[in-house]
N, C-alpha and C positions, 0 to 999 in steps of 0.2 A: 243643608237647607240654605237657600240664599236669604240674606236678611232683606227686610222691607225698608228701602230708603226713606220712605215717607215716615215711617214710625220712628226711624233713626234720628231724623232731622227735626221731627216734632214730638217729642216725647210726651206722653200723658202727664198733665200737671198732677202733682200729689200734695197732700196737706204737710206742712213742715212740722218737724219735731223739735219744739222749743219750751215745752211745758215741764218744769222740773216737779219733784215730789212736793215742794213747799207750794207751788203755784197750783197744782191740782187739788191739794188738800185745802187750800184756801178757797178754791172754787166750790168744793163740797160744803164747806162751813158757810160760805157766803149765800148759797142757795137755801141751806137749812134755817139759819138764823134770820128769819124773815118775819112777814106779818103774822104768821101762825101763833107764834109764841106770845106776842104782846096782845093779840085777841083772845087766845085761848086761856091764858092765866085768870082773868076776871071771871070768865064763864066757868071754868072748872072749880074756882073757890066757891062760887055760888051753887054749883051743883053737888061737889063732893066734899066741900069743906076744906079747911087749912091743911090737915094731913093728906086729903085726897089729891090736892093739886100737886104736891111733891111726889106721891107715888105715881101720879098719872104720867109724869115726865120720866120718872125712873123706870117703869115698866114698859112705856113706849120706847125708851132708849134700849132696853133689852130686847124687845121685839124687832127694833130696827137692826140690831146687831145681827140677829139671826138671818135676816134677808141680805144684810151687808156682806156676810160671809159667803152667801151664794153668788152675789154679784163679784166679789173678790176673786172667787175661784174661777169663775167663767171668764172674768176681764183677763186674768193672768194667763189663761189658755187660749183665749180669742181676743186679743188686744186690737180691736178695730173700731172705727167710728161706727156708731149705731146702737151700741148697748143691748138693751133686750131684744131689739130687732134681730141682730145677728144671733143672739143665743137660741131665739125661737126658730130661726132659719135652719140652724144646724140640728137642734133638737127635735122639731117637729115638722119642718118643712115650709114651702113657700106661703101657704095660706095663712097659717098661724103667725108667721113671722111679719106679714104684711099688716095684720091686725095690731101686732105689738108695736110696730113703728108708727102706725096710724094713731093709736091711742097715746103713745108717748109724745108725738108731736102735738096733739090737741091739749094734752095736760100741761106740757110745759108751756105752750103758747099762752093758754088761759091764765096760768099762774103768773106769767110775766105782765100781763095786763093788770092783774091784781096788785102786783108790786108796784107798778107804775103809779096806779091810783093811790095806794098806801102812802108812797112817798110825797105825791101831791097833796094828799089830805093833811099830813103833818106839817109839810112845808107851809102850806097856806095858813093853816091854824097857827103857827109860830108867828108868821108875818102879820096876821091880823092882830094877835096879842100885843105885838110891839107896834102896832098902829102904822104899819108901812103900807098896807093895801087895804082896799075895800073888799070884803068877803063876798059882796053881791055883784062884783064886777063880771061882765060877760062880753064876749066877741062872738058874733055870727051864731047866736043861740047856744053857745057852749059856756058854761060857767068857769071861772078861774081855775077850779080844781082839775076839770077835764083839759083845759089848756096847758096847764103845768104838767100833767100827766103825759100828754102827747109830746111836748117838748122833751121831757126826760126820756121817754121811750126812743125818740129819734136820736138822741145823744148817744145811748148805749147801743142802739143798732149800728151807728157809725163806728163806735168803738170795736164792736164784733167785726165789722167789714175790715178794719185795719189789720186784722190778723189775730192768730191765737196768742202770739207773744204779747200784743198790746192788751188783748182780752185778759190774759193771765196776769200781767203786770198790774193794769188798772183794778182788776178784781181783787188781786192780793192786797192793794193798798187800801182799797175800800174795806174789804173783810177785816184788816188789821185795825182800822179805825171803828168799825162796827164793834169787834170784840172788845176793844178798849173801853167804849162806853157802857156796853152790856155787863162786862165783868166789873166795871167801876160800881154799877148799882148794886151788884151782888156783894161786893166787898164793903160798901157802905152799910149795907144791911147787917152784915156780920159785925161791924164795928159797933153799930147801933145796939146790938144784942149784949156785946161784951160791956159796953158801957151801962146799959140798962137791961139786966137779965129778965126784968119782969115782962118784957115784950114776948117772951116764950110762952107766957100764959095764953097768947093768941092760938096756941095748939092744943089747949086743954081739951077742947071738944074736937077730938082728932078726925073722926068720920061721922058727922052729925047725921047725915042722910042714908047712911048705910053703905056696905061695900059694893053692891050692885052698881051703884052710880060711877064706879070706876069705868064700866064699859062705855057709858055715855061720854065721859070726859076724855077717855083714851081714843075714841073714834073720832071725836071733834078736834083733838090736838094732834092727831097723827100727821096732818100736813106739815107740822112744824119739823118732821123728820125726814120729809122728802127733800132730797137733795143729793145724798151720796151717790144716787145712780147717774147723776151728771157725770161723775168722774169716768164712768164706762165709756162715755161719749169721746173721751180724750184718747182713746187708744191709738189713733193715727198721728197724734200730736205729742204725746207723752215721751219723755225721755226714759229709756229703760222701762217700758210699760209692764213686762211681766213681773218686775219687782216692784215698781212705784205705784201702780194702780191698786192692788191689794192693800198696801200700807196706807195710801191716802184714804181709802174707804173706812178702814178700821180706825185710823187716828180721828178722822173727822166726826164719826159716830161717838166715840168716846169722849172727845172734847166737848161736843155739843150737848151731850147728855149731861155731863157735869156742870156746864154753864147753865142749862135750864134748870136743874135742880137748885143751883146757887141762886138764881134769879127769882124762882117761885119762892123760895125761903125768904128772901128779901122782901118780896111783896107782902107776905103774910105779916112779918114783923114790922112793916112800915109804919102802921098806925097804932095809937094807943087810945082806948075807949076814954071818953072824957076830954080829950084834948083835940084841937083844930077841927072842931064841929063833928067829931065822931061820937055820937051818942048810942049806937047799937053795938052788937057784938062785932068785934073787928072782922071775922070772915064774912059775916052777913052783910056788913056795911060795904065792903070791897065788892062782893058778889052782886049787890044792888045796882051797881053801874054796868054790870054785864060786860060788854067788849071793850069799854073804856076803864073797867076796873084796875087794870094794871097801871094806866097813867094816873088814875085818881089817887091810888096808894102811893106810888113812887114819888109824886110830886110833893108828898108830905114827908118823904124819907130825908130830903136835904135840909141843911140848916135853914135855907131861905127858900120859899115857894118858887120864886122866879128861877133859882138855880136848878131847883128839881125839874121844873118845866124845860128848861134849856137842855139839861143833859138828857132827859127823857126823849125831847124832840130830835137831838142829834143821834141817839141810839137807833131810834126808828128810822130815821133818814138814811143812815148809813147801812142798816139792816136791809131796808127795801131796795136801795139801789145795788147792793151787793147781790141780792137775790135776783133781782131783774137782769143783771149782767149774766148770771149763770143760766137763767131759764132761757133767754134768747140764745145763748150758746148751745145749750141742750136741744131745744127745739129744732135749731137749725141743722145740727148733726143728725137728728132723727129723720127729718125730711131728706137731708143729702144722702143718707143710706138707701133709702126708698128710691131715689132718682138714680143713684150709683148702679143698682141692680136691676134697673128699668120697671121697678114697680110702679113708679110715677114718671111722668115725662122727663127726657134727658135734661130738660131746663134746670131741674132740681139737683143735678150733678155737676153743674157748670162751676168750674173753679177760676178764680181771677188770677191772671198770670203774675201780677205784681204782688199782691197781698197773700196768694195761696190760700184764700178762703173761699168756701162755697157759696158764692154770692147769689146764685139762683135760689137756693134753698133759704137764704137770708131774706130775699126779697119777698118770697111767699109767706115766711114767718112773720115778717114785719107787717105785711098787709094784715094778717089776722090779728096781731097785737093791737095795732091801730084802731082796727074795726071794733074789737071788743072794748077797748078803752073808751071810745067815744059813743058808742051805740048800744052796747048791751048791758043788762044788770049783772055786773061783773062778779058780784058775790056769790049768786047761784051758778054761774059757770065755773067759778073756782071750786064749788062744792063738786061739780061734776068732775073737774079735773083731779080732785082728791080720790074720788071713788075709781077713777081710771088708774091712778098710780097703785091703788089696792089691786086692781086686776093685773097690772103689770108685774107687781111684786110676787102674786100668786103664781103668774106664768113663769117667772124666772125661777122661783123655788121648784117648780115641776121640771124646768129644763135642766137644772143642776143635776137632779136625780137621773133623768134619762141620759144626758150627755156622759155623766161619770160612768154609768152602767154600759153604754153602747160604744163609746169612743175613747175610753180611758188610754188605750194603748196608742191612739192616734195623735193625741195632743201633748203638748209640753206645758206642763203646769209649773207656774211660779208660786202658787199657794194652794194648799189642800186643806179644806176644813176638817177639824177632829170629829170624832163620833158620827161619821156620815152613815146614814141620811137622817139621823135624829133631828138636827137643827132645822133643816128645810121643812120636815113634816111638821114640827111644831109651829113653824112660821105660817104655814099653809092653813092650819087649823085656827090660828089667832086671827089671820087675814080674813077668813070667812066670816067669823063672828063679828069682827069690826065692820066689814062691808055691809052685812045685813043690818047692823045697828044703825048705819047712816040713813036707813029709811026713816027713823024717827027724828033725825037732825035735819034731812033736806029731802023732801020728796022729789024736788025738781031734779036733783042729782041723778035719781033713778029713772027719770024721763029723759033728760038730755043725753046721758051716757048711752042708753040703748039705741037713740037715734043716730048718734055719731058712729057707733060700732056697726049698725045696719047699713050705713052709707058707705063705711069701709068695705063691708061684705060686697056690696053691689059694685063698687069701683074694682075691687079685686076680680071678680068674676067677668066684668065687662072689659076691662082693660089690662090689669096686671098679669092675670094668669097666663095669658098667651104671649106676653112680652118679656116676662122676667127672664134674665140671664142665668145661665148655669153656673154655679160657683164651685170652687174645688172641693167643697164639703159635700156636695150632692152626689146622688147616684145617677149616672148617665146610661140611658138605655141606647146602645149602639146599634142593636139589631134584634128583631124579633120576627120569627116565622112560624107559620102553622103548616104541618106537613102532612095533613090529613084532611079528608072531606067529610068523614062522618061526625056527627054530633058527639059531645062528650058529657052531656048532662047525665047525671046519675052515676057516673064513673068515679072510681077512687082516685083522687090526684096524688100522684108520686112526683116528687122532684129528685133529680140525680144531678149532683154537682160534678162537673167534669173539669179537670184542670189541663190535662194534656193527654196524648195518645197512650202514655204508659199507664197513667191513672184510669183511663177508660177501659183498658184490657181487663182489670180486676173487677170492674163493675158490671160487666155485661151479663154474665151467667147468673149471678145472683139477683140482679134487676129483672131479669127475664122471669125467674120464678116467682118473685114477689108481685110483679105486674099480672102474671097469670092467676095467681092465687086471689088477688084483690080486684080483678076485673078493671085494670087501672088505665088512666090517661096519663101519659109520661110527659113531664116538662124537663128538658135538658137544659141546664143553665151553666154559663162559663163566665166567671168574674175575672176581668182582664187584670193582669199584674203590671203595673207601670211604675217607674221610678218615681220617687217623690219630686225630683227636680223637673219632671216632664210635665207640660201642661196637660190638663183634662182633655183638651180639644185634639190632642194628638194620640188619644188612647187607641184609635183604631188601628194603628200601625203595629200594635202589640197583640193582636187577635189571631195570628197565624197558627200557633201551637194549639190554642183553644178550638179554633174551628177544626183541626184534624181530629181532635178528640171527639168532638160533637159528631162529625162525620162517620167516625169508626162505630160509635154507639148506634146512630141512626141506621147505619148499613146492616147491623145485626138485628135490630128490634123493630124497624118501621114496618115490616110486613106483618108483625103480630100485633102491634098496639098503636093507638093513635098518639102521635109525638108532635110536641111543639118545641122549638129552641129559642133561647134568649142569650144574647151577650150583652153583659153590663159592664161598666166601670165604676169603681169606687175606691177611694184610698185604702179602704179597709174591707178586705174580702169578707170577713165574717158578717159585718154590718150590712153588706150588700146582700149576702145570702138571705139573712134573716128578714131583711125588708122585702125581698122577692117573695119569701114564704108567706108573709102576711098579704102581700098584694095578690098572689095567685090563690090564697085560701088552700095551701097546700096541707095535706094530712099525713104525709110522710116524706122525709128527706133521707136520701141515700148518699153516702160520700165514701171516699176511700182515705186510708191512712197508711203512711209508709212503715209504721212501726217503731220508728226511731224516737228516742227521748232527747228533747233538747235541753240543755242546761239553762233553763230560764225560770221565770215565775210561772210559766205555763207548763202543765204537765204532759199533754199530748201535742200542744203546739198552739201558737198564737191564733191560728185559725180554728182548729178543732174545738178547742175548750170553750170559747165564747159561743160557737154555734150550738154545741151539746147544751149549754146553759140556757140560752136565750131563745132558741127556736120554739115557737109555739104549735109544735106537732111533734109526732113520733120521729125519732132519729135513729138511723141505722148506719153504723160506721163499720167498714169492711177492712180487714187486714189480711192480705195475702190469700185472697179468696178467688183470684183470677184464674185464667187458662181453662183447662177441660177437667178441673178437679170434681170429684164426686164426694158427696158426704153422706155416709152410710151410719155413722155413729156420732151424735152431737152430744156434748156434755153441757148442762145448764146449772151452773151453781145458783141455789136459791136461798135468799135470806128474808124473803117476804117482800110484799109491796108490789106496785104496778109494773116496775122496771123488770122485775123477774118474770112477771106473767108475759109481758110483751117478749121477753127473751125465749120463753117457751114456745109462743106463736111463731116467731121468726125461725127457730130451730126446726119446727114441724114442717114449715114452708120449704126450707132449703134442703130438707132431707127427704121430702115427699116423693120426689121424682126417682129417687134411687132405692125406694122401699127401705128406708133407713129407719133408725130408732133414736129416740131422744131420751137421755137420762137426766132427771133432776136430781141434783146433789145437794144434800145438806150437811154441813160440818158442824159437829157438836163439840164445842170447847169446854163443856162442863156447864154451860148456862141453858142447855136445852136445844132441841133440833126443831125444824119446821114441821108443822102438822100438814102434810101434802094434801089430805083430803079437804081439810077446812080451807086450804089455800086455793084449791082448784074451784071450790065450790063458790068462793068469794069473787074470783076472777074469771070463772069460765063463761059467764054471759057476755062480758065486753071482749075477751080475746079468744080467737079460734085456736084452741089447743086440741090437738088430736090425741085423745086418750088412749087410743088403740095401740099406738106406737109408743106410748110414754111409759118409762120405767122411773122407779124412785129408789134412791139410795142414800143411806146416812152413815157417815164415817165419824170415828172418834179421833180427835187430834188437838194439839195444843196450838198449832199454827194454821190458821184458815188458808193462807196463801200457799204454804208448802203442801198442804193436803191436796188443795185443787190442782196445783202443778203435777203432783204425783199421779192423780187419777187422770189428768189430761193425756197421759203418755199412751193410754189405751184407745183414744178417740181421734177422730181426724177433723173435728170441728170444735170450737169452744165458743159458747154464746153467753155473753155477760150483760147484766143490767148495770147501768152507771149508778153513781152515787147521787143522791139528791141534795147534798150540801151546796150552798152558794159558792161560786167561783172564788169569791174573796176569801171564804174560809179554807179553801183547798190550795191556794197559791204556795207553790214551793213544797207541798206535802201530798204525795200520790195516794190515791184512794186504793182500796183492795182490788177493785176491778181493773184499775190502771196498771197496778203492779204486775197482775196476773197476764194482762194484755202485753206488756212489754217483755216478760220473761219467757213465755211459752212459745216454742217453735212452731205451734200448730196454727193453722188458720183461726182467726178471731173475728167474731162480730160482737160489737158493742152497741146496745141499744138504750134509748131514753123515751119513756112513755110521756105522752102529753096528759098530764093528771089533772087538767082543768084548774080549778080554783085553788085546790091543795097545793098544786105545783107552783102556782103564782104565788101564793103565801110563803112557801118555802124558799122561793127565790129571794124574796125581799126581807124576811125576818130571820 
């Protein structure tokens, strides 16, 4: 294929990889140690008491770690700019991913305006205290705080425009200064306790207002832990992202949690009753200042009040600018990802040729930051940003479960969380509780957030849905045809997976009998096998063998049943077939198996195993059932359960044309045998079992596998129900049905029943 000269001479600009582990860790810390902790400490002490404020930050740190592990795992497997947007795109598709990027863009942008105003507030406060400026100064109707906030925002917008290297270096310097002053406050608090242990008496009333107050304070201060997700946005610019992104997330959450605990402890012990005008109980006195309680307490911690105000001001200034730098970076990358995939206009995907920064997305983000900073009540918008971060974290925890289950063999992971899926499930439960509790903290948040989300839904359906580009992770429909005129309403939908002409040959006869018994509409599907290095858009070149197989099946069955065909492409065949089953609302899937055992973690194969486990329908797997073979004697080993009942039904259908018989076999190893009458009464209503041709047999044996293989010698077909254990529990260990299927020389049919809710629970637990 000839190369495109235009594309060769004008390569697509890409983001540059310049951010080290240190830079991205500092970026996460810089966004987390922001205004949230300084505002939250005073409120938390007033609500939950001295012990409650320390527990608030400790428990929130634990909750943040649960979600950070989800971000770490997904970022190591999908290291691309976009963060939660990319995870949702791969896990749940375009619509959900657009909302993820849309929410993350708003949340980070609104948080950036809050940090600009926080910086301006404390800078002006300090300048007024020093007598340098007049706090009532205004220009064009804007007070001095708004003016300083706009100038500060413009400065960090320019720093972000200079490139990720400048952003990372400036952010690292600011964050180091931020941590220096914040940690200094904590250390001074510890020194004060060492010198005067009586300060610990401030903790004597540990939880004065009860333990339930922790829910309120955790929900209010969780904003202080939002920031590690910005690290995921650096996937296109980080050095060795699969290794460094997970490390940076885990490190940043651990470090910031320890700092918060240290600072909250120092705040509680900062004051002593009876000194410096403190006449009330220490925690109650600090809490009476509300959002400024942290400043009121810490200013009394230092030997001289002016020194305390100076250190406090520098700590807040450094923290606010560091967080502002990180939020602008995060918001820009979130909107850039939407533009890159044509979810938003291409303007958002423009990359500057000199600085290699997404300047289109930066311009759009900057406009929103400046608008909110100058025109809107930023505190309420920031509350809305907080709840949207909750929604994002909820979505990412769902994504890590979905992607691990459906794409584990497609992705290269640099980090895998332990005890999966316990941690994301715990995080989801906690996030639901905290999000609901935010109703009591900010009603406006529950008004603004739905409005922004609904506007995003409207934009997606009006613009993004028809323009979004197909990514390498999606399923591409190459060809769909309907080869019948008659309606198919009311007919039983059966899907047959056709790989090639050889595969098609063993499917035809059994499919004919199943379709006839079920009065079926037949959907033939071929998933195109394309090498990983080949572009998705070249998949059509690899459809020839699949089309031959589809044509062979159609030639044999189209005169008897209504048939539709579909050819699709997906990097993972199993995921593509399962997706098609859900889309077509298929009730039975039929596919062939070559009968060979691969020496991998999969028992029957990397395609068959995931399909059997994940398919939300009945599954029939055929081995060596092709040609003109007739089945007059079928053996069905029974151990109980719906898979065994479906096996009897399939055996009855496949032997019906040849006036055959079906034998239900139970092997008694000393633990008792199956009660066939009870088994048939329990399953007879759901499954079509022909009792007239059914025989039952029980044998005594020590080995179930050997007994069944011995009995199978007298039959011309063996039908087996699969095990219901999850695939992760089976990896590397073959189940009894799989051992029998691999060892017997007879034709084999393996079936799995769609057992509804019980089947779903057994897959997950």
